[in-house]
Structures are given as structure tokens and as C-alpha cells.
Kinemage of the C-alpha trace (Angstrom):
@kinemage 1
@onewidth
@group {chain A} dominant
@subgroup {mainchain}
@vectorlist {calphas} color= white
{ca met a 1} P 0.000 0.000 0.000
{ca ser a 2} L 1.202 3.469 -0.737
{ca asn a 3} L 0.458 5.185 2.564
{ca glu a 4} L 1.573 3.740 5.904
{ca asn a 5} L -1.418 5.253 7.736
{ca asp a 6} L -3.821 3.676 5.220
{ca phe a 7} L -2.195 0.293 5.782
{ca gln a 8} L -2.382 0.654 9.585
{ca gly a 9} L -6.025 1.681 9.323
{ca glu a 10} L -6.802 -1.307 7.120
{ca leu a 11} L -5.121 -3.641 9.611
{ca gly a 12} L -6.995 -2.056 12.517
{ca ser a 13} L -10.338 -2.528 10.785
{ca his a 14} L -9.821 -6.320 10.890
{ca arg a 15} L -8.958 -6.398 14.597
{ca pro a 16} L -12.486 -7.309 15.849
{ca tyr a 17} L -12.670 -10.259 13.448
{ca leu a 18} L -9.184 -11.443 14.417
{ca leu a 19} L -10.013 -11.141 18.106
{ca arg a 20} L -13.171 -13.188 17.704
{ca tyr a 21} L -11.225 -15.815 15.753
{ca ala a 22} L -8.478 -15.958 18.403
{ca asn a 23} L -11.010 -16.183 21.243
{ca leu a 24} L -12.630 -19.190 19.575
{ca gln a 25} L -9.278 -20.924 19.311
{ca leu a 26} L -7.721 -19.981 22.638
{ca arg a 27} L -10.738 -19.547 24.945
{ca asn a 28} L -8.815 -17.023 27.004
{ca ala a 29} L -9.536 -13.338 26.378
{ca ala a 30} L -6.162 -12.061 27.597
{ca val a 31} L -4.155 -14.561 25.550
{ca ala a 32} L -6.361 -13.911 22.509
{ca glu a 33} L -5.789 -10.159 22.852
{ca asp a 34} L -2.014 -10.658 23.086
{ca thr a 35} L -2.058 -13.007 20.103
{ca val a 36} L -3.979 -10.523 17.946
{ca gln a 37} L -1.590 -7.753 18.975
{ca asp a 38} L 1.366 -9.965 18.000
{ca thr a 39} L -0.343 -10.650 14.670
{ca leu a 40} L -0.920 -6.986 13.907
{ca leu a 41} L 2.642 -6.138 14.905
{ca ala a 42} L 3.994 -8.884 12.625
{ca ala a 43} L 1.798 -7.576 9.798
{ca leu a 44} L 3.099 -4.039 10.289
{ca lys a 45} L 6.685 -5.273 10.290
{ca gly a 46} L 6.012 -7.406 7.225
{ca glu a 47} L 4.044 -4.883 5.171
{ca gln a 48} L 6.543 -5.181 2.315
{ca arg a 49} L 5.836 -8.953 2.136
{ca tyr a 50} L 2.135 -8.384 1.526
{ca ala a 51} L 1.951 -8.735 -2.242
{ca gly a 52} L -1.801 -8.214 -2.593
{ca arg a 53} L -2.405 -11.697 -4.033
{ca ser a 54} L -5.024 -12.286 -1.340
{ca ala a 55} L -7.302 -10.120 0.739
{ca ile a 56} L -5.623 -8.475 3.716
{ca arg a 57} L -7.963 -10.365 6.068
{ca thr a 58} L -6.841 -13.686 4.565
{ca trp a 59} L -3.200 -12.683 4.970
{ca leu a 60} L -3.807 -11.615 8.581
{ca val a 61} L -5.623 -14.852 9.424
{ca gly a 62} L -2.649 -16.772 8.038
{ca ile a 63} L -0.328 -14.895 10.387
{ca leu a 64} L -2.811 -15.300 13.253
{ca lys a 65} L -2.993 -19.083 12.792
{ca his a 66} L 0.753 -19.356 13.374
{ca lys a 67} L 0.558 -17.053 16.389
{ca ile a 68} L -2.294 -19.135 17.843
{ca val a 69} L -0.265 -22.337 17.563
{ca asp a 70} L 2.627 -20.540 19.282
{ca ala a 71} L 0.279 -19.374 22.067
{ca ile a 72} L -1.125 -22.883 22.548
{ca arg a 73} L 2.408 -24.284 22.638
{ca lys a 74} L 3.346 -21.710 25.283
{ca gln a 75} L 0.224 -22.458 27.348
{ca ser a 76} L 0.999 -26.167 27.207
{ca arg a 77} L 4.497 -25.580 28.541
{ca glu a 78} L 3.215 -23.336 31.329
{ca thr a 79} L 0.387 -25.595 32.497
{ca thr a 80} L 0.844 -29.280 32.008
{ca leu a 81} L -2.544 -30.957 31.918
{ca ala a 82} L -2.499 -34.725 32.139
{ca ser a 83} L -6.156 -34.865 31.220
{ca asp a 84} L -9.036 -32.475 30.801
{ca pro a 85} L -11.659 -33.120 33.520
{ca gly a 86} L -14.316 -33.263 30.826
{ca asp a 87} L -12.384 -36.012 29.037
{ca ser a 88} L -12.587 -38.731 31.695
{ca asp a 89} L -15.596 -40.800 30.610
{ca arg a 90} L -14.789 -42.849 27.516
{ca ser a 91} L -18.334 -44.221 27.202
{ca glu a 92} L -20.302 -40.986 27.304
{ca phe a 93} L -21.620 -41.507 23.747
{ca asp a 94} L -22.239 -45.266 23.903
{ca his a 95} L -25.953 -44.722 24.486
{ca leu a 96} L -26.214 -43.176 21.019
{ca phe a 97} L -25.298 -46.451 19.299
{ca lys a 98} L -26.783 -49.928 18.953
{ca ala a 99} L -24.691 -53.002 19.697
{ca asp a 100} L -23.872 -53.332 15.978
{ca gly a 101} L -22.389 -49.801 15.911
{ca his a 102} L -25.231 -48.083 14.059
{ca trp a 103} L -26.963 -44.984 15.405
{ca gln a 104} L -29.882 -45.520 17.803
{ca glu a 105} L -31.733 -42.722 16.010
{ca ser a 106} L -31.081 -41.399 12.560
{ca ala a 107} L -30.104 -37.769 12.465
{ca ala a 108} L -32.856 -35.380 11.500
{ca glu a 109} L -32.651 -33.966 7.992
{ca trp a 110} L -30.255 -31.067 8.239
{ca gly a 111} L -31.032 -29.635 4.832
{ca ser a 112} L -28.299 -28.111 2.752
{ca pro a 113} L -25.167 -27.413 4.813
{ca glu a 114} L -24.237 -24.698 2.321
{ca arg a 115} L -27.429 -22.787 3.128
{ca ser a 116} L -26.764 -23.123 6.850
{ca phe a 117} L -23.368 -21.502 6.422
{ca asp a 118} L -25.072 -18.489 4.898
{ca his a 119} L -26.746 -17.763 8.218
{ca lys a 120} L -24.844 -15.660 10.735
{ca glu a 121} L -27.064 -17.195 13.364
{ca phe a 122} L -25.635 -20.632 12.535
{ca phe a 123} L -22.150 -19.414 13.419
{ca arg a 124} L -23.422 -17.978 16.683
{ca val a 125} L -24.909 -21.372 17.564
{ca leu a 126} L -21.732 -23.157 16.461
{ca glu a 127} L -19.646 -20.869 18.674
{ca glu a 128} L -22.038 -21.541 21.554
{ca cys a 129} L -21.636 -25.302 21.016
{ca leu a 130} L -17.844 -24.977 20.813
{ca ala a 131} L -17.818 -22.998 24.065
{ca lys a 132} L -19.497 -25.927 25.844
{ca leu a 133} L -16.662 -28.303 24.970
{ca pro a 134} L -13.953 -28.916 27.574
{ca lys a 135} L -11.000 -26.627 26.881
{ca arg a 136} L -8.534 -29.293 25.735
{ca thr a 137} L -11.171 -30.976 23.552
{ca ala a 138} L -12.025 -27.652 21.917
{ca gln a 139} L -8.353 -26.851 21.362
{ca val a 140} L -7.705 -30.150 19.615
{ca phe a 141} L -10.826 -29.788 17.460
{ca met a 142} L -10.089 -26.203 16.440
{ca met a 143} L -6.435 -26.926 15.714
{ca arg a 144} L -7.295 -29.937 13.554
{ca glu a 145} L -10.492 -28.893 11.822
{ca his a 146} L -10.196 -25.130 11.681
{ca leu a 147} L -6.480 -24.417 11.592
{ca gly a 148} L -5.672 -27.578 9.630
{ca thr a 149} L -2.848 -28.534 11.974
{ca pro a 150} L -1.602 -32.092 11.350
{ca thr a 151} L -2.242 -34.597 14.137
{ca asp a 152} L 1.457 -35.093 14.888
{ca glu a 153} L 1.907 -31.340 15.356
{ca ile a 154} L -1.134 -31.165 17.665
{ca cys a 155} L 0.313 -34.009 19.729
{ca lys a 156} L 3.673 -32.284 19.950
{ca val a 157} L 2.216 -28.877 20.859
{ca leu a 158} L -0.247 -30.201 23.452
{ca glu a 159} L 2.007 -33.029 24.647
{ca ile a 160} L -0.598 -35.746 24.108
{ca thr a 161} L -0.498 -39.116 22.396
{ca pro a 162} L -2.050 -39.641 18.950
{ca thr a 163} L -4.635 -41.959 20.530
{ca his a 164} L -5.652 -39.281 23.020
{ca cys a 165} L -5.845 -36.761 20.174
{ca trp a 166} L -8.193 -39.020 18.201
{ca val a 167} L -10.351 -39.619 21.271
{ca leu a 168} L -10.630 -35.866 21.840
{ca leu a 169} L -11.528 -35.292 18.178
{ca tyr a 170} L -14.182 -37.988 18.372
{ca arg a 171} L -15.685 -36.479 21.531
{ca ala a 172} L -15.653 -33.009 20.032
{ca arg a 173} L -17.395 -34.147 16.863
{ca met a 174} L -20.000 -36.130 18.785
{ca ser a 175} L -20.696 -33.270 21.191
{ca leu a 176} L -20.916 -30.731 18.375
{ca arg a 177} L -23.220 -33.011 16.417
{ca ala a 178} L -25.558 -33.394 19.391
{ca cys a 179} L -25.494 -29.686 20.216
{ca leu a 180} L -26.085 -28.558 16.632
{ca gln a 181} L -28.827 -31.151 16.233
{ca gln a 182} L -30.601 -29.746 19.271
{ca lys a 183} L -29.937 -26.028 18.865
{ca trp a 184} L -29.949 -25.598 15.097
{ca phe a 185} L -31.066 -28.431 12.882
{ca ala a 186} L -34.010 -29.629 14.991
{ca gly a 187} L -35.643 -26.231 14.592
{ca ala a 188} L -35.014 -25.168 18.194
{ca arg a 189} L -33.184 -22.071 17.059
{ca pro a 190} L -34.422 -18.652 18.163
């Protein structure tokens, strides 16, 4: 960009979005704020590397994703969690399945997922469902499914085994499915 003040203003206009994104990933307002600040600082320092091949928001989110992984890595070093209290019961979803492994009840027709993504309300409900997950479970899910972090990297950052990672992903998906079924797809939405 030609004017430094214009570039700073453009970066600042994306701050609320970046903060919301970081809060979803980190679930800690102070750490999310610091991570967004680090992202904006890195963007200011790297203005010359922004070639304009993508939208500024896309470029910023790319920087933010790396900063989020760094923040999670730092949190993991500072507080070693052997297990998330919400992760103790391995059979919490067994009641949903028959002995042969099939669902007890078929899921209600969810309609077109593409149309659901057009609704801002859907994202509010999704965020609400994500907030109900235990912290470690949510972190693993967001790193894998939203940030696209490979399983081995998640295991290294969070200091967990691959088996534990897969269990957490399974629990997250099952919990999100149940929550979205109840709060969105079953017509219980406001």
C-alpha cells in the first residue's frame, strides 16, 4: 500500500474479526488479545511482504494461525494438563449407538449445509456449542479442523499421544453433532 497510515487503518479494521477468531481458538480473552496484537505487529513489520495476491484479512488470518499455535504451545508448557476433567468418561456416547455400531436414532434432515453456512445465526450457535466443549477438547478440534494442523503437530504442541488426540476429536465431533442437532437443525433455534 502506498500510505503507511492507510495500511495501519486497514489492519486495525480487521482487529475485531481477528479477536473473535483468536477467542474461539484460545478460549482465554487475555491470551487472545495478546495473540492478535502480536499478529498486527507482525503484519506491520512485514508490510513489504504483503503482495496483494489475497485479501488483507486472509493474509492476517494466516499470520494469526501461526501465532495461535505458538500461544497454545506456550500455554501447554506453562500448564501441564495430564487430562481435561471433561475427558474422563470414555463411554459418554455409547448410548447413542446400537450393539452393531449403528446410530440408535437417525439424524434429522439437516437440509443443505451450504445454506446453513449463509446464516450468521448458525455461526453464533456453532460458537455456543464450541464454548461448551472442555477446553482441551475444543483446542484439539479447532487446531485440527479449523487451523488444519496435522495430528502429529497437535500431539507435539499439546504433549498428548495420537490416541488421546483421536479420542478428543471424536468427543468433540460427537458433542458438536448433538449440540447442533438440538440447537440448530431440529428447529429449536431462536
